[in-house]
N, C-alpha and C positions, 0 to 999 in steps of 0.2 A: 630406791636406787636412782630413779630419774632425778630426784632432788640433788643427790650428790654429783651426778654428771653435770647438771646445770651449774652447780657451784664451781666445779672444776673449770668448765668452759668460761665462766665469768672471771675466774682467777687468771687463767691464761690470757684472756682478752685484756684484762687490766695490766698484766705484765707487758703485753705487746704494746699497749698505748704508752706506758711509762718508758719503754725502750725507744719508742718513736720520738718521745720528747727530749731524749738525750742525744744531741746532735754533735757529731765529731766531723769537722770540716777541715779540709786543706784549702789552700787559696783558691783553686779552681772551683771547688764546690761552693765556697762562699760567694763567688761571683755568679755562678749559675743560680744559686738560691736567691740572691739579691735581684737578679734580672727578672725573676718571676714574682717577687713579693715586695720589693721596695715601693713605697707609696708614691714617691715622685715619678718613678717609671710607670706605675699604673696610670697615673694622670696623663702622662705623655702618650700611653697606649690608647687612652680614650680619644685623644686628638686624632689618632689614625682612624678610629671608628667613625668619628665625625666627618673626616675627609672622604671616607668610603661612601657614606650616605650622600654627601654632596656630589660625588662622582655619579652615583646612581641617578640622582635627581637631574644632573646635566644630561645624561643619556636619555632620560624620559622625555626631554624636550623634542626628541626625534619622533616621538609617537603622537598620534592624534589626541586631542582633548575632546572629551564627550561630556555633555551636560543635558539635563532634563528640566523641562519647565512645566509647571502645573498651575493653572489659574482657575479659580472658582468665584463667581460673582452672584450676588443676590440684589435685586432692586424691586422697589414698590412704587407704583405711580398712582396719583390721585386724579380725580375729575370724572368725566363721563366714561372714559375708558380705563377705569382704575383696575389694578391687578398687580400681580407679582410676576417677576421674571427671574429665571435662573439661566446662567450661561457658564460655560467652561471652555478652557483652551488648554491643550496638552501637546507637548512636542518633545522631540529628542534631536539635539543638534551636535554636530562634530566638526572640528576644525583641525587642519594640519598645515603647518608652515612648510612650504616647498623650497623657498629660498629667501634668505635674509642676509646676504653678503657673507655667507659661511660663518656667521656669528656662533651658531649652535655648535658646529663641528669644532671650531676653535675653542669654544668654552669647554667642550668635553676634553680636548687635549690639555687645556690649562688645568682642569680639575685633576687629571692624571698626574700632572707635575706637582700639584698641591698635595696629592696623596703621597707622592715620593718625598716631598718636603717634610711632611709629618713623620715619615719613617726615618728620614735623616736626623730630624730633631730628636727623635727617640734614641737613635744611636749616639748622638752627641750627649744626651743626658746619661746614657749608660756609661760613656767614657768618664764622665765626672764622678759617677757613683763608683766606678772601678778604681779610680785614683784615690778617692776617699777611703774605700775599703782596703786597698793595698796599704795605705798609710797606717790605718789602725791595725791591720793584721801584722805588719812588720814591726810596729811598735810593741805589740804583745810578744813577738818572737825575741826582740831585742831585750826586753825586760826579763823575759824568762831565762835567756842565756846569761844576762847580767846576774840574775838571782842565783844561778848555779855557781858562778865565780864568787859571789859574795858569801854564799854558804861555805865554800871552801876556805875563804879568808876568815870567816867567823870561827870555823873549827880550829884554824891555826891560832886565832886570837884567844880562844878558850884555853888552848894548851899553854900559850904564853902566860896567860893570867894565872893558871894553876901553878906553873913553874915559878912565876914571879912571886906568888904567895909563899911558896916554900923558901925561896931565896930571901924574901923579906923577913921571914920568921927567924932565919938563922943569921941575919945581918949581912948577907952578901950584896943586897941592893938597898938603895935608899927608899924611904917612904914615898918620895916624890916619883921615883920610877914605878913603884907599885901602883900609885894612883893614876899615872899615865896609862899603864896597862889596863886598869879598870875602865878608864875613860874611853880608851880605844875599843875595848870589847863592847861597851855600851853603844858607841858610835856605829860599830859594825852591825849590831843588832837592829839599830834604828834604820840603817841603810836597807836592810833586808825588809823591814816592815814597810818602808816607803816604796820600795820596788814592788811589793805585793799590792799596795794601794794603787800604784800606777798601772799595774796589770788589770786590776778591777776596773779602773776608769776606762782603759782601752777596750775592755769587754763591753762596758756600757755603750760606748760609741759604736762598736761593731754590731752589737745587738740592735741598735737603733737603725743602722743602715740596712740590716737584714730584715727589719720589721718583725722581730721575733715576739711571740706572746710571752707573758710573765711565767707561764708554766713550762716553757722550753728552756732547757739548759744548753749551753754551748761550750765546747772545748775545741780549740784549734789543734790541728795535727802538725807537729814539727817536721819539716822536710828532712830527708836524710842528707848527709854531707855531700854525696855524689851529685844529687840534683841541685843542691845549693851551689856547688862549684860550677855546674853547667850554667846556672843563671848568672854567673859572674862574667861570662864571656862577652866581649865587646864586638858588636857587628861593624861592618864597613860603613863609613860615613855616607858614601854615594848611594849605597843600598838603602840606608835609612831615609835619605832624602826622597828617593824614588818611591819607596813604599808609603811614606807619609803623604806625598802629593797624590798618590793613587787612592789612598784610603780615607784620609781625614774627613770626617763629616762636615766640618766647618767650610772646607773648600767646595765640597759638593753642594752645600746649601747655597753658597754664593753663586755657583754656576747655575743652579736650579732657579735662583731668583732672576738671573739673566734671561733664561728661557721663558719664565713666566711673564717677564716684562715684554718680551718679544710678542707673546700671544696677546698681551694687553693692547699692543699697537694694532695687531690684526683685527681684534674685536672692535676697537675704536674705528678702524677703517670701514668696517661693515656698515657704518652709518651713511657712507657715500652711495651705497647700492640700493636699488629698489628691493622691496620685499614682496613675495608672491605667496599667497596662502589659498588653500582649498577649503571650502565649507560645504556642508551638506546637512540636511535635516528632514524630518518628517513630523507632521503635526495634524491635529484635528481639533474639533470643538463642537459645541452644540449651543442652542439657544431655545429656551422654552418659556412660554407666556401663559399665565393663568389669570383670566379676568372674567368680568360679568358677561361680556359679549362674545369673547373667544376663550374657550376653555381647552387647556391641554395642547395648544398648538406648539409643536416642537420639531426639531430636525434631528436626524440620526447622525451619530459620530462618523459612520462610514461615508455619509454623504459629503461631509466636510473634510475628508482625508486629503492631505496635500503633501507633496514632496518638493524639495528644492536642492539644487546643486549649483555651486558658483565658484568662480575664481576671482580673487581680489588682488589687485596690483596697486601697491603704494609706492609712488615715486617721489623721493625727496628733491625739492627744488631749492628751497632757501630755509635754512635753520639758524639764521643770525650768526653764522660762523661757529656754532657749537661743536659740530663734528670736527672741523679743521683744528680748532683750538684744543679739543680733547686729544686728537692724534698727536699734536705737537707736544702736549704735556706728557703723553705716554712715551714719546721718543726721548724726551729729556730724562724720564725715569729709567729708560733702558740704558742711556749713557751713564747715568749714575750707578746702575747695577753693574755695568761693565767696569767702571773705575773701581768699585768696591771689590770686585773679583780680582782685578790686577793687584790692588793693594793687599788683599788677603793672601795672595800667592807670595808676595814679597815678605809680608809679615811672618807667614808660616815658615818659609825657608829660613829667615833670620832667627826665629824662635827655636826651630829645630837645631840649627847650627850652634846656637848658644847653649842649648840644653845638652847637645852631644859633647861639647867641650866641658860642661859642668860634670857630665858623667865621667869623662876621662880624668878630670881633676879629683872627683870623688874616689875613683879607683886608686889613683896615686896616693891620696891621703889614707885610704884603707890599707893599702899594701905597706906603706911606711909604718903606720901605727901598729900593724900586726907584728912587724919585726921588733918594734920598740916594746910592745907588750910582752913578747917572749923574752926579750933581754931583761926587762925590768922584773919579770917574774922570777927568772933565774937568779938575779941579783938579790931579790927579796928572800928567796929560799936560802941563799948563802948567808945572808945576815941573820936569818932566823936560826940557822945552825950555830953561828958565832955567839948569838945570845944564849943559846942553850949551854954552850961551854963557858959562858961568862966573860967572853973577851971584849964584848961591846956593851954599852948601856942601852936602856929601854928607849932613850931618845934617838939613838942611832938606828935602832930597829924600826921604830915607828915612823921615822923619816922615810926609810926605804919602803915601808908599807904604804905610806901616803903617796909616794911617787908612783908605786905600782897601781894603786887604785885610781889615781888621776889618769894615767895613760890607759888603763883598762876602760875607764868611762869614755875617753876620747876614741879609743879603738872601736867600742861598741857603736858609738854614734856614727863614726865614719863608715863602718861596715854596713850598717843598715840604711844610712843615707845613700850610699852607693847602690844598694839593692833597690831602694825606693826610686832613685833617679833612673836606674836601668829599667825598672818595670813601667815607669811612666813613659819611657821611650818605646817600650813594647806596645803600650796603649796607643801612642801616636801612630805607630806603623801597622796597627791592626793585628799584631801577633797574638797568639794564644797566651793567655795570662795563667801561668802556673809556676809552682815551685816544687 
């Protein structure tokens, strides 16, 4: 009985593991998974851990340093007073920097900024991963939607071919018309196959971004029409600019660089000031001699016990201009960081403004081709009906089908290009990425 229970448990466990390997993700779930598992982002997260260690090390400079010394010596002398001697020295010493021009405190503050910098660089990397992921995700959606249209067209082409075959057998159409219908049916079949290959390629790219293992299958969830329509809404331009300037990691990185450069100046100026340190220690030792005339003469460790406490003041007088030149260099680097921030602010505003205009243009192209797609499809259906009644040739019908497929392809590209541009705008403004 226990054997059967064990087998059942193993079976259900296996089923659970298999279900876990079948991933069904919408866009938001893809992004959340990538942020945890993408290898590039994992490397950036390690940089944060490194900065955290460096910050802890900077803070440790505020604590005393403690060291122990142990010395043991053996000597042998020759001559009238020959013999062996043993000696030992033992001590514990501590030192604490009381003042060094606030260099330690400024280094701690700078290390905090460097930790923030690592976090901002991680967010910047996340944005790039998000954009790449959105591009692959939307490409899959586009090709899947295209596949649905193509399958409808293929069904219609199959009916046309079957009807054309009957008409050709009874002499109602020429052989050339029948061959054209065959050719079109084959072309529509190839289009479907090529679209499926494109979907597979997009899945390969998406799986790589998500860092999925080979035994994990992935299926993306198609958003419903309501959520898709909501994603098409255009935000106000001034609102986009404000959110971008408040959020974009690239701007914060430049501003952070400016603050780090300011602390570089403060640390360099620390070289102008005296440094004061406190030192203390305790030590002892012994010395024992074993010879022919004196045997076992030694002294006790407690007899040699000694303590010390001292203050050490170091006053810089002349360092060959090293401190002054270093300060001047750090000031120049600060000015460069300030110029870089100002240039970045101008570049970001220009880039966002251009991108916003591109989004508006993409929307106009999408809206126009949607109307054209509906019109060409209605025209194609009308010509298909005329062909069934024998009032037009296969050439006329296939010309309308070609026109429809061309505008359909343009419509799909415009629709998903607009969605891509809109979602990239969401990334710039720090909005939640979802469909």
